[in-house]
C-alpha positions, 0 to 999 in steps of 0.5 A: 500499500502507498504512503498517500492510501495509508495517510488517507486511511489514517485521516478516515480513521480520524474523521470518523472517531471525530477527531480529524477537525478541533473545534479551534480550527476553521469551519465552513461557512457559506451561504451562496445558493446562487453557485455551484460548488464541484467537487472531484474524489473517490469512493472506496478508492477506486469508484470516481465521482463528480459532485455538486453541493449549494451552501444555503448556510447550514442547508446543502443541496447537490447532485453527484455521478459515478464516472462509469454511469454519468447519470444524476443522483440527487442530494440533500443535507446539512452542515452541523458546527460548521464541520460536520456533513450529512448528505442523504443521497435521493431516488425518484420518489424521494426516499433515501436510499443511501448517505454520506457522512464525514466532515470539512477537514482543515489540512489535506492528507493528499498534500494538493493545498500544501500546508494550507488551513481549509474551511469548505474545500476538502470532505473525508468520510463514509458512504453506506447504503441504507440498512446496511453496516458496511462503510466506504471511504469517502474523498472530495475535493473542490474543483471550482465554483459557477453561478447558476442553479442544479437545474440551469447551469450552462446559461452562460453559453446559450443553453437552455437544457443542460443534458445536451451538453452532458450528453454531447460530452458524454458520447465524445468521451465514451468515443476516446475510451472505446477507441471510436476514432470516427464518432470523436471526429464527429463530435468536434465543431470545426475548424479547430486547431490541435497543436502538432510538434509545437506547432499550431495546426487548423483541421476543417473538418472529420478527415483532417482530425482522423488523418492525425488522430494518434499524433492528437490524442496521444497516451497522456492526452487520453488519460487526461480526458478519461481521468476528468468527469463530462458532467458538472463541467465549469463553465464560462462564456467561451464553453464548459470546460473538461478537466483542467481544460483538455477539452471545451464544449458548446452549447450543443455539446461539440468539443469546440477547443481540444488542448493536447498540448 
């Protein structure tokens, strides 16, 4: 087991014991109902998830998705004492089916934030199904925030139905994963620019991309794409951003930029 995994397990144990955040340390306090805070993380260290939370004082509302499924799971919960987080997972009928329990920790054991003291940036704890005694570890770290609502987050790019963007991004992502070059090329809006041998090259259509596919979609670029979740993306007027800006999507759900450099 790696040192990082051991540190995480030790931190999970502290959170479970209620020892991870002494009262003297910072607490999470946000009242921003018009902002969407996106978190990336894992359940049981092997299930990548992405979550969006809306903070309204002590109340929380949100959604999350497993990268393997890319479907919305609704959340409703609360913050207790500025530290303890309880999030109920709801089915389509509003019944509680599972629960996240954890804390906003003040030091990130992964080193993502260095030695900075944290307030609302990292959640650590557990996830369990209703009626089950099994608890799976949870780690979630803030990726960013944008204005909007859970029902309409992509208004900045003129989208009325967010699912248009989500469906297009998922189609692109799954095609990259499957090595379906034709679908990948069809999911790009042209003309577009890519970087080849350190120089920018303009591609006029799908056939141009297919001709240089391996040079664009290198193993590292593919890995970066697949390590990102094509849902609940950061958005600004130029598009919706996958991961750290590897790919940008437009209002029609097609890729508008491939930052393969």
